[in-house]
C-alpha positions as CSV (number, residue, x, y, z in Angstrom):
1,M,31.7,24.5,5.6
2,G,34.1,26.5,3.5
3,A,33.8,24.4,0.4
4,C,31.6,25.4,-2.5
5,L,30.1,22.8,-4.8
6,L,29.4,24.9,-7.8
7,E,32.1,27.6,-7.6
8,G,32.6,29.1,-11.1
9,E,29.9,26.9,-12.6
10,E,26.3,27.4,-13.9
11,A,23.4,27.9,-11.6
12,P,21.3,24.7,-11.2
13,A,18.2,26.3,-12.8
14,L,17.9,27.7,-16.3
15,L,14.7,29.7,-17.1
16,V,13.7,29.5,-20.7
17,N,11.0,31.8,-22.1
18,G,10.2,33.2,-18.7
19,G,7.6,35.5,-20.2
20,G,5.6,32.7,-21.8
21,R,1.9,33.5,-21.8
22,T,0.3,30.0,-21.6
23,P,-1.2,28.9,-18.3
24,Y,1.3,26.0,-18.3
25,V,4.7,26.1,-16.6
26,L,7.1,23.4,-17.8
27,V,9.7,21.9,-15.5
28,C,12.4,19.4,-16.5
29,E,14.2,18.2,-13.3
30,H,16.4,15.6,-15.2
31,A,17.4,17.6,-18.2
32,S,21.2,17.1,-17.9
33,N,23.8,14.5,-17.2
34,R,26.4,17.1,-16.3
35,L,28.1,16.8,-12.9
36,P,29.7,19.6,-10.8
37,K,33.4,19.6,-11.4
38,S,34.1,19.1,-7.7
39,L,32.3,15.7,-7.8
40,G,34.3,14.4,-10.8
41,T,32.5,11.5,-12.3
42,L,31.3,10.1,-8.9
43,G,33.5,7.2,-9.6
44,L,31.6,6.1,-12.7
45,P,32.9,5.6,-16.3
46,E,31.7,8.0,-18.9
47,S,29.5,5.3,-20.5
48,E,27.4,5.2,-17.3
49,L,26.8,8.9,-17.4
50,Q,25.2,8.5,-20.8
51,R,22.6,6.2,-19.5
52,H,19.1,6.9,-18.1
53,I,20.5,6.6,-14.5
54,A,22.1,10.0,-15.0
55,W,19.3,11.9,-16.8
56,D,16.1,11.7,-18.7
57,I,17.4,11.2,-22.2
58,G,15.7,13.5,-24.8
59,A,13.5,15.2,-22.2
60,E,15.2,18.6,-22.6
61,K,14.7,18.6,-26.3
62,V,11.1,17.8,-26.0
63,A,10.6,20.4,-23.2
64,R,12.3,23.1,-25.3
65,L,10.2,22.3,-28.4
66,L,7.0,22.2,-26.4
67,S,7.9,25.5,-24.8
68,R,8.2,27.1,-28.2
69,L,5.0,25.4,-29.5
70,I,2.7,26.7,-26.8
71,D,4.7,29.7,-25.6
72,A,5.3,28.3,-22.1
73,P,8.0,29.2,-19.6
74,L,10.4,26.3,-18.9
75,V,12.7,25.6,-16.0
76,L,15.5,23.2,-16.7
77,Q,17.8,21.6,-14.1
78,R,21.4,21.8,-15.2
79,Y,23.0,18.9,-13.2
80,S,22.6,15.2,-13.2
81,R,20.1,13.5,-10.9
82,L,23.1,11.5,-9.6
83,A,24.4,14.7,-8.0
84,Y,21.0,15.6,-6.6
85,D,17.6,14.3,-7.9
86,C,15.5,17.5,-7.8
87,N,12.3,15.4,-8.0
88,R,13.1,14.2,-4.4
89,P,13.0,16.1,-1.1
90,P,16.2,16.2,1.0
91,D,15.0,13.5,3.4
92,S,14.5,11.0,0.6
93,A,17.1,8.2,0.3
94,D,16.8,8.6,-3.5
95,A,17.8,12.3,-3.5
96,M,21.5,11.4,-3.6
97,P,21.4,7.6,-4.4
98,D,24.3,5.3,-3.8
99,V,22.6,2.8,-6.1
100,S,20.6,3.8,-9.2
101,E,18.6,1.0,-10.7
102,T,21.3,-1.7,-10.4
103,T,24.3,0.5,-10.7
104,H,26.4,1.4,-7.6
105,I,27.4,5.1,-7.4
106,P,30.8,5.2,-5.5
107,G,30.8,9.0,-5.1
108,N,27.5,8.9,-3.3
109,R,28.5,6.3,-0.8
110,N,28.7,7.2,2.8
111,L,28.1,10.9,2.3
112,S,28.5,13.1,5.4
113,S,25.7,15.3,6.6
114,D,27.8,18.3,5.4
115,E,28.2,16.9,1.9
116,K,24.4,16.2,1.7
117,L,23.6,19.7,3.0
118,M,26.0,21.3,0.5
119,R,24.3,19.6,-2.5
120,T,20.8,20.4,-1.0
121,R,21.7,24.1,-0.6
122,E,23.4,24.5,-3.9
123,I,21.3,22.4,-6.3
124,Y,17.9,21.5,-4.8
125,R,17.0,24.7,-3.0
126,P,18.0,27.2,-5.8
127,F,16.2,25.1,-8.4
128,H,13.0,25.0,-6.5
129,A,13.3,28.6,-5.5
130,T,13.5,29.5,-9.2
131,I,10.2,27.7,-9.8
132,A,8.6,29.3,-6.8
133,D,9.7,32.7,-7.9
134,L,8.3,32.2,-11.4
135,L,5.0,31.0,-10.1
136,D,4.8,33.9,-7.6
137,R,5.5,36.5,-10.3
138,R,2.9,35.0,-12.6
139,A,0.4,35.0,-9.7
140,A,1.1,38.6,-8.9
141,G,0.5,39.5,-12.5
142,G,-2.9,37.6,-12.5
143,T,-1.7,34.6,-14.5
144,K,-2.8,31.2,-13.3
145,S,-0.3,28.4,-13.6
146,T,-0.5,24.7,-14.0
147,V,2.9,22.9,-13.6
148,V,3.7,20.2,-16.1
149,T,6.9,18.2,-15.5
150,I,8.6,16.5,-18.5
151,H,10.4,13.2,-18.1
152,S,11.4,10.3,-20.3
153,F,11.1,6.5,-19.8
154,T,14.0,4.1,-20.0
155,P,12.8,1.1,-22.2
156,V,14.6,-1.3,-19.8
157,Y,14.4,-0.8,-16.0
158,K,16.4,-2.9,-13.6
159,G,17.1,-5.3,-16.4
160,K,13.4,-5.8,-17.3
161,P,11.8,-4.4,-20.5
162,R,9.0,-2.0,-20.1
163,A,5.9,-2.4,-22.3
164,V,4.6,1.1,-21.6
165,E,5.4,3.7,-24.3
166,A,4.0,6.8,-22.7
167,H,2.6,7.8,-19.3
168,H,0.2,10.6,-18.6
169,E,-1.1,11.7,-15.2
170,L,-3.8,14.3,-14.7
171,S,-4.4,16.2,-11.5
172,H,-7.9,17.1,-10.3
173,R,-7.7,19.9,-12.9
174,G,-7.8,17.2,-15.7
175,C,-9.6,18.8,-18.6
176,A,-9.6,19.3,-22.3
177,P,-6.8,21.9,-22.4
178,Q,-4.4,19.5,-20.6
179,R,-5.3,16.7,-23.0
180,A,-4.6,19.0,-25.9
181,L,-1.2,19.9,-24.3
182,W,-0.4,16.1,-24.0
183,S,-1.3,15.6,-27.7
184,R,1.2,18.3,-28.7
185,G,3.8,16.8,-26.4
186,R,3.4,13.4,-27.9
187,R,3.7,14.8,-31.4
188,A,6.9,16.6,-30.2
189,A,8.2,13.3,-28.9
190,H,7.6,11.7,-32.2
191,A,9.6,14.4,-33.9
192,Q,12.5,14.1,-31.4
193,S,12.6,10.4,-30.8
194,A,15.2,8.5,-32.8
195,G,17.2,5.3,-32.4
196,G,15.0,3.9,-29.7
197,S,15.0,7.1,-27.5
198,P,12.5,6.9,-24.6
199,W,9.1,8.4,-24.8
200,P,8.4,11.5,-22.7
201,E,6.4,11.3,-19.6
202,A,4.3,14.4,-18.9
203,R,3.1,14.6,-15.3
204,H,0.6,17.3,-14.4
205,D,0.7,18.5,-10.8
206,R,0.9,21.7,-8.9
207,D,3.9,20.8,-6.8
208,P,6.9,19.8,-8.9
209,Q,8.5,18.0,-6.0
């Protein structure tokens, strides 16, 4: 495998406010709709790359605002979930989907094992290594961490409207501080949402995968 997926491009993970002092670590796996240049548009028109199938619309803005509000470190994924969905492990069929909702993704059809491995090694592994390194450094410094992942809903999924405006899941640590964080996140979403933008989903869990 001599080819390189991200040659001359940004790393898949961007750490924002790495020294944040809150116990919360924010992660946004679907922050961007950008595709590696080597993948082109995956055979899709530009209009499809603006849809929720390519990213979580508005999630990065909400995550950055929340990071500032509570002084939390934030890890952003810099490439579209259509290239690799970093919320899925490599053995998941949805990691590199050939169909997203009802849209066929020509550039993901019949991927070879080498092509899948290249995306895994250059997008998925470095992204999660950045999160692991951040958590390890905080632990070594005596700082406890609770991972909070930031997502957004699409108001229509597979052609059907969704009645839910917001979703909030608590881990076994569910407690008042987490509820306070959700309250701030919801207010941040109010400030950022416009023109029918989806509401954010805040999922609290220790393992961002």
